[in-house]
TORRONU-907803 format. One record per residue: residue in one letter; x, y, z of N, C-alpha, C, O in turn. Coordinates in steps of 0.02 Angstrom, whole numbers, padded with zeros to 5 digits, always signed. Layout:
BEGIN
AXYZXYZXYZXYZ
...
***
This chain:
BEGIN
M-00485+00389-00766-00532+00388-00706-00527+00342-00648-00548+00354-00591
Q-00483+00268-00678-00454+00225-00619-00402+00268-00561-00401+00270-00499
R-00359+00303-00618-00319+00326-00572-00334+00380-00517-00305+00384-00462
R-00390+00425-00541-00417+00483-00497-00452+00441-00452-00440+00462-00396
S-00486+00397-00448-00512+00362-00387-00459+00344-00354-00452+00385-00309
L-00421+00307-00352-00366+00281-00325-00333+00337-00284-00322+00332-00224
L-00317+00396-00324-00277+00443-00291-00316+00473-00235-00291+00488-00180
L-00389+00484-00254-00441+00505-00187-00446+00486-00139-00456+00519-00088
L-00438+00404-00144-00456+00357-00118-00387+00376-00055-00398+00383+00005
S-00330+00379-00079-00279+00387-00042-00265+00442+00003-00243+00442+00060
L-00286+00494-00040-00317+00575-00009-00356+00567+00059-00341+00591+00114
A-00407+00527+00043-00465+00531+00090-00440+00488+00140-00454+00503+00197
L-00406+00438+00132-00380+00400+00220-00318+00434+00235-00295+00426+00292
G-00281+00476+00186-00226+00519+00237-00266+00580+00276-00232+00604+00322
L-00329+00608+00268-00362+00651+00317-00387+00618+00355-00400+00645+00409
M-00401+00560+00347-00450+00516+00407-00395+00497+00472-00399+00515+00530
L-00347+00458+00440-00308+00453+00499-00246+00510+00510-00203+00510+00555
G-00253+00549+00467-00187+00597+00474-00169+00635+00543-00210+00669+00574
T-00100+00624+00562-00082+00650+00622-00012+00676+00599+00007+00636+00556
A+00019+00708+00603+00094+00740+00579+00120+00699+00625+00094+00690+00680
V+00198+00659+00596+00255+00633+00611+00302+00655+00602+00323+00659+00544
P+00330+00673+00643+00410+00699+00626+00444+00679+00586+00443+00618+00588
A+00487+00703+00534+00528+00711+00511+00579+00655+00527+00585+00653+00588
R+00624+00605+00495+00684+00565+00527+00721+00552+00472+00697+00548+00415
G+00810+00540+00494+00853+00539+00434+00825+00490+00392+00794+00497+00339
S+00839+00438+00424+00806+00359+00385+00760+00345+00386+00737+00389+00423
Q+00703+00303+00369+00633+00282+00364+00622+00199+00315+00633+00185+00257
T+00601+00170+00360+00580+00123+00325+00504+00105+00300+00454+00129+00328
V+00499+00054+00234+00430+00087+00193+00416-00004+00203+00458-00046+00184
W+00359-00020+00231+00325-00079+00223+00288-00088+00178+00242-00049+00194
S+00272-00113+00128+00228-00127+00040+00218-00211+00068+00247-00257+00097
G+00152-00191+00036+00091-00273+00040+00080-00284-00010+00079-00233-00044
L+00067-00335-00041+00009-00358-00082-00042-00406-00030-00026-00456+00003
V-00105-00373-00034-00167-00414+00013-00202-00433-00013-00215-00413-00070
I-00235-00481+00017-00291-00536-00041-00341-00496+00037-00318-00491+00094
A-00424-00469+00010-00473-00438+00069-00525-00490+00042-00538-00487-00018
N-00556-00537+00080-00623-00555+00057-00670-00569+00116-00650-00562+00174
N-00730-00587+00102-00769-00613+00164-00763-00685+00182-00763-00724+00134
A-00760-00710+00239-00758-00777+00267-00796-00790+00322-00782-00762+00375
E-00846-00832+00318-00879-00861+00384-00834-00859+00464-00854-00835+00517
Q-00785-00883+00454-00741-00874+00513-00658-00860+00481-00610-00896+00464
P-00670-00794+00482-00601-00741+00465-00544-00763+00508-00547-00777+00568
E-00498-00765+00472-00435-00803+00491-00398-00720+00556-00417-00664+00538
E-00363-00722+00605-00347-00679+00643-00290-00625+00576-00251-00644+00532
T-00310-00560+00594-00275-00526+00541-00198-00506+00558-00176-00482+00610
P-00162-00524+00493-00091-00525+00521-00049-00462+00565-00071-00405+00560
M-00012-00471+00592+00014-00410+00645+00024-00368+00606-00004-00316+00623
E+00071-00360+00522+00077-00310+00468+00015-00255+00471+00021-00194+00476
L-00051-00295+00468-00116-00271+00463-00139-00227+00531-00158-00169+00537
K-00131-00266+00564-00163-00242+00639-00196-00169+00652-00256-00159+00661
R-00152-00130+00650-00150-00058+00650-00220-00017+00586-00251+00036+00593
L-00223-00059+00538-00262-00029+00493-00310-00076+00466-00329-00074+00407
E-00332-00120+00510-00387-00173+00501-00450-00127+00498-00477-00118+00443
G-00472-00100+00553-00531-00046+00551-00539-00017+00479-00591-00026+00446
T-00495+00011+00459-00491+00068+00420-00514+00010+00358-00572+00006+00337
L-00461-00031+00336-00464-00092+00298-00553-00107+00300-00586-00102+00249
K-00576-00121+00351-00654-00157+00335-00701-00093+00319-00753-00092+00286
E-00667-00039+00352-00731+00012+00316-00732+00041+00260-00781+00071+00236
L-00657+00033+00225-00657+00057+00148-00680+00003+00103-00704+00021+00049
F-00676-00061+00117-00668-00103+00081-00748-00157+00093-00780-00178+00045
G-00764-00168+00156-00818-00210+00166-00800-00277+00173-00846-00316+00185
Y-00748-00298+00169-00716-00358+00176-00687-00383+00256-00650-00348+00290
N-00711-00450+00276-00685-00459+00351-00610-00508+00368-00589-00524+00424
Q-00583-00522+00307-00540-00549+00318-00464-00503+00267-00469-00471+00215
F-00413-00515+00300-00352-00487+00278-00295-00528+00257-00255-00539+00302
S-00285-00550+00208-00238-00598+00213-00161-00552+00166-00167-00518+00114
V-00097-00566+00205-00035-00535+00177-00023-00602+00126-00024-00659+00149
I-00010-00589+00057+00027-00628+00006+00066-00615-00026+00076-00646-00078
G+00110-00551-00001+00165-00536-00035+00203-00481+00000+00165-00433-00001
Q+00272-00459+00037+00278-00403+00066+00347-00388+00052+00387-00421+00020
S+00356-00329+00083+00447-00302+00048+00449-00246+00113+00404-00206+00118
K+00514-00247+00169+00530-00187+00188+00596-00136+00153+00647-00157+00126
K+00587-00105+00158+00635-00069+00127+00665+00002+00166+00619+00042+00173
A+00731+00026+00192+00737+00085+00227+00776+00141+00177+00830+00128+00150
L+00752+00183+00172+00744+00220+00138+00789+00289+00163+00768+00329+00205
V+00864+00296+00124+00893+00321+00155+00923+00366+00104+00915+00423+00126
T+00951+00368+00052+00951+00411+00007+00882+00452-00018+00878+00514-00018
G+00826+00406-00040+00773+00454-00052+00779+00418-00109+00740+00455-00139
S+00797+00372-00158+00814+00357-00235+00796+00307-00234+00782+00291-00292
E+00780+00238-00175+00788+00190-00193+00726+00141-00228+00668+00161-00233
D+00745+00083-00246+00690+00039-00270+00667-00015-00240+00686-00021-00182
W+00637-00049-00257+00610-00109-00233+00543-00141-00233+00493-00106-00243
M+00536-00199-00223+00475-00238-00264+00440-00282-00200+00473-00301-00152
A+00397-00290-00205+00342-00344-00156+00303-00386-00210+00271-00366-00258
Q+00315-00448-00189+00299-00499-00234+00261-00583-00218+00296-00619-00183
S+00206-00608-00236+00170-00651-00222+00162-00718-00293+00178-00705-00351
K+00149-00750-00283+00148-00812-00334+00144-00772-00412+00181-00767-00461
Y+00072-00748-00391+00061-00717-00472+00073-00633-00478+00089-00611-00533
F+00065-00592-00425+00076-00507-00422+00134-00524-00405+00166-00575-00390
S+00147-00427-00414+00190-00410-00403+00196-00326-00420+00190-00301-00476
L+00209-00287-00350+00213-00211-00348+00309-00203-00349+00345-00238-00312
H+00331-00157-00392+00374-00126-00414+00365-00069-00396+00320-00034-00419
V+00428-00039-00331+00400+00019-00321+00466+00061-00328+00515+00032-00305
D+00477+00142-00363+00535+00193-00369+00519+00236-00333+00471+00273-00339
S+00575+00235-00276+00546+00304-00244+00609+00359-00300+00664+00345-00324
K+00562+00430-00301+00606+00470-00344+00654+00529-00289+00633+00539-00232
E+00707+00557-00310+00730+00610-00299+00684+00661-00276+00627+00655-00299
G+00692+00700-00245+00640+00765-00222+00598+00746-00157+00561+00785-00127
N+00609+00686-00141+00573+00697-00053+00580+00725-00013+00636+00742+00006
D+00520+00745+00020+00507+00790+00085+00528+00782+00138+00570+00737+00146
K+00503+00824+00196+00478+00812+00257+00438+00775+00261+00438+00729+00302
I+00386+00788+00214+00307+00743+00222+00293+00686+00196+00254+00646+00222
G+00328+00676+00131+00326+00611+00108+00379+00579+00055+00437+00600+00056
Y+00362+00538+00015+00413+00493-00024+00372+00512-00094+00310+00510-00088
R+00396+00529-00156+00369+00529-00238+00386+00448-00239+00441+00422-00225
L+00327+00413-00260+00345+00349-00299+00323+00324-00367+00264+00328-00381
D+00364+00300-00406+00321+00276-00461+00306+00211-00435+00346+00185-00397
L+00246+00178-00452+00211+00113-00434+00201+00066-00497+00168+00092-00542
K+00219+00015-00507+00190-00021-00556+00182-00096-00518+00217-00129-00479
L+00117-00104-00550+00091-00151-00525+00081-00220-00566+00030-00208-00598
Y+00098-00278-00581+00109-00325-00628+00061-00380-00584+00045-00386-00524
Q+00043-00431-00671+00021-00480-00639+00029-00518-00684+00006-00513-00741
E+00085-00587-00649+00138-00592-00698+00170-00577-00724+00218-00559-00690
K+00177-00571-00781+00212-00524-00832+00159-00455-00861+00185-00404-00884
S+00109-00461-00858+00074-00401-00869+00052-00348-00840-00004-00354-00815
L+00074-00303-00837+00062-00248-00807-00001-00225-00807-00033-00213-00858
L-00028-00214-00733-00104-00200-00736-00097-00110-00726-00116-00067-00766
L-00075-00105-00685-00052-00028-00670+00003+00019-00653+00050+00002-00616
E-00002+00090-00683+00074+00121-00674+00039+00198-00632-00010+00228-00653
T+00067+00210-00589+00046+00285-00589+00117+00290-00531+00157+00252-00504
E+00104+00348-00533+00149+00410-00483+00124+00434-00416+00083+00479-00417
A+00144+00408-00359+00092+00419-00304+00162+00473-00245+00220+00492-00244
K+00099+00473-00205+00139+00520-00138+00112+00460-00080+00062+00424-00073
L+00176+00474-00042+00172+00404+00022+00194+00454+00085+00247+00485+00085
S+00136+00457+00147+00139+00513+00172+00184+00470+00228+00192+00409+00227
K+00207+00510+00268+00231+00488+00320+00194+00499+00374+00219+00486+00428
A+00148+00518+00373+00086+00518+00417+00031+00472+00417-00003+00457+00466
S+00025+00447+00347-00015+00399+00336+00002+00347+00291+00050+00350+00253
P-00038+00298+00296-00027+00248+00230-00054+00259+00161-00110+00284+00152
L-00019+00242+00120-00050+00217+00059-00086+00164+00040-00054+00112+00047
I-00147+00155+00017-00179+00117-00004-00235+00138-00051-00279+00181-00050
I-00212+00077-00106-00253+00065-00184-00282+00009-00177-00264-00041-00145
R-00332+00020-00211-00383-00046-00235-00346-00070-00287-00327-00032-00331
G-00335-00117-00287-00309-00184-00335-00351-00211-00371-00402-00203-00337
P-00373-00249-00434-00400-00284-00456-00444-00354-00411-00420-00380-00360
Q-00498-00372-00435-00543-00425-00391-00496-00498-00408-00468-00510-00461
V-00496-00531-00362-00446-00588-00368-00490-00636-00341-00487-00639-00280
G-00538-00683-00374-00578-00736-00368-00620-00710-00314-00652-00662-00335
D-00632-00723-00258-00698-00709-00212-00677-00646-00159-00705-00633-00106
G-00618-00609-00190-00587-00547-00150-00562-00481-00201-00572-00467-00260
Q-00520-00444-00138-00504-00391-00182-00423-00388-00178-00394-00393-00124
L-00400-00382-00221-00299-00361-00199-00296-00290-00206-00307-00253-00254
I-00275-00277-00136-00262-00212-00100-00184-00190-00092-00157-00227-00052
L-00143-00143-00119-00100-00117-00128-00066-00082-00054-00089-00026-00042
L-00027-00103-00016-00020-00039+00044+00052-00032+00054+00086-00082+00057
L+00075+00021+00059+00117+00058+00077+00136+00101+00143+00118+00160+00140
V+00168+00080+00200+00166+00118+00275+00219+00140+00279+00257+00097+00260
V+00254+00196+00299+00318+00219+00317+00308+00193+00413+00262+00206+00451
Q+00360+00161+00423+00366+00134+00491+00413+00183+00535+00425+00170+00594
***
């Protein structure tokens, strides 16, 4: 049930933001672990999230977003793997062969320290980001973001 709602969220986001992006030979994917919460005086949104700030506020209802871990990976062959990590969480991403001009097939694993919290397969579109709601963390929410740049 949770996987279905996560996939529906990413599909809906793709439709909300979707405009076609022409395919290129090599593309870079930015992966981020983001903590969202409400603050009386929110800090400025990090540059990596500026383009998505309005969408994140609308989807999650929080007014502050902090990047706690990130990674950039150039996808050349389409079968690369990488990790975005923070002090307590890590997102392992494995890009699978069979990617096409529309996007990338990814295996995602979210860990809290050494405990596996989520394992799923997703498709990252070149036209829109993949946004996944993670677990509650303190007074906020962990959000997983993957964006083709």
